[in-house]
C-alpha positions in Angstrom: 0.0 0.0 0.0 1.4 3.4 -1.0 0.2 6.1 1.3 0.8 9.7 0.1 0.3 12.6 2.4 -0.5 15.7 0.3 0.4 19.0 1.9 2.9 21.8 2.1 4.2 20.8 5.5 1.8 22.6 7.8 1.1 21.2 11.3 -2.1 19.5 10.2 -0.2 17.8 7.3 2.5 16.6 9.7 -0.2 15.3 12.1 -1.9 13.4 9.2 1.4 11.9 8.1 2.3 10.7 11.6 -1.2 9.3 12.2 -1.2 7.5 8.8 2.1 5.8 9.6 1.0 4.9 13.2 -2.3 3.4 12.0 -0.8 1.5 9.1 1.8 0.0 11.5 -0.9 -0.9 14.1 -2.9 -2.7 11.4 0.2 -4.6 10.2 -0.1 -3.3 6.7 2.7 -3.6 4.1 3.0 0.1 3.4 5.3 3.0 2.4 4.6 6.7 3.2 5.4 9.5 0.8 5.0 13.1 1.6 4.0 15.1 -1.4 4.8 18.8 -0.8 5.0 20.2 -4.4 1.9 22.2 -5.0 1.8 21.3 -8.7 1.8 17.6 -7.8 -0.9 18.1 -5.1 -3.1 19.9 -7.7 -2.5 17.1 -10.2 -4.4 14.8 -7.7 -7.3 17.2 -8.0 -6.9 18.3 -4.4 -7.8 21.9 -3.6 -7.7 21.7 0.2 -4.9 20.2 2.3 -4.1 18.1 4.1 -5.1 15.2 1.9 -4.3 11.5 1.8 -4.1 9.3 -1.2 -3.7 5.5 -1.1 -2.3 3.8 -4.2 -2.8 7.1 -6.1 -6.4 7.6 -5.2 -7.4 10.5 -2.9 -9.4 9.1 0.0 -9.4 12.2 2.4 -9.1 15.9 1.6 -9.2 19.1 3.6 -9.1 17.6 7.1 -7.4 15.4 9.6 -9.7 12.5 10.3 -10.1 10.8 13.6 -7.7 7.9 14.2 -10.7 5.5 14.2 -12.0 6.9 10.8 -8.5 6.5 9.3 -8.3 2.9 10.6 -11.7 2.1 9.0 -10.4 3.7 5.7 -7.2 1.6 5.7 -9.1 -1.6 6.6 -11.6 -1.1 3.8 -8.8 -0.4 1.3 -6.6 -3.3 2.4 -9.4 -5.8 2.7 -8.5 -6.5 6.4 
C-alpha cells in the first residue's frame, strides 16, 4: 500500500502523516509513506484543500485530519482487512 500525504508541511499535514504511519503500522499493513509537498503535484491529484491523503494514487481524504478511528476504517476497507 502506498500512502501519500499531500500538503505543504503545515502542522495538520504533519499530524496526518504521523497518524497515517501509526495506523498502518498498528494494522500490520505492508506500506510506504510518501510526503508530497510540491503544490503542482498536489493539484495534479485534484486536491484543492490540504491536508489530503491518497492511497495507491487515489485520494481518500481531503481538507481535514480525520479521527484515528476513521483512518483505521479507511485503511481496513482499502486493504481488505
